[in-house]
N, C-alpha and C positions, 0 to 999 in steps of 0.2 A: 656363740658367735661363730661365723664361718670365715675362713681365711680371705675370701674375696671381698667381704664387706667391712672388715675392721680397718682402723686407721693405719696409714702408712708410716714408716720410720719409727716403729715401736717394736718391742720384743714380745713374743708370744710363745707360750708352751702349747704344743700340739696335744690335744686331748684324745682325738680319735681320727682315723683316716679311713677312706673307703677301701674296699678290697680290690685294689689296683696294683698289680705287681710293679708297674713303672715307678711308683712312689718309693718303694723300698730300694729299688735299683739306683735311684738318684740320692738316696740318703735321707728321705723323709720318713720318719717313724713316730708313732705315738710316744710321748714323753720327751721328744727332742724340743730344743728351743730354737726359734728362727726369728729373723728380723724381716718383717714385711717391707719391701721396698716400694712397690706400687702395683696397682691393678690397671691395666689398660682399659679405656672406655669401650663401649659397644660390645661387651662380651669377650674382650681380649683376655690374654693370660695374666696371671698374677706372678710377680717376680719376688722371690724370697732369697735371703742370704742364710746359708747354713754351712758351718765349717769353713768359713772364709771363702765361699764361692757362691755365685748367684745362679739360681735355677728358675726356669719358667714352668708354671703349672697351668694347664688349660683351665678355662673358667668352669667347665662342667665338673671337673674334679675338685677345683679349689672351693667351690661352694659346699662340697661334702667333707671338707677338712675342718673339724671343730677345734677351736683354739681358745685360750684365755690369756689375758694380758698378764705379764710378769712384772 
């Protein structure tokens, strides 16, 4: 499953991320647990909560983040 397509307001474990330096700089790493808040329609960003803060991930990156429900 990819982060942009999974159900909102659930907890997911990140299985793999694309090779994008920006993800690690905002605290998104393989093995981390996140809460997916929402994905905006029409190719908008995905909002996730990690470490008590919300971050936006662009759609082109979010579709490459593999997750599994916890």
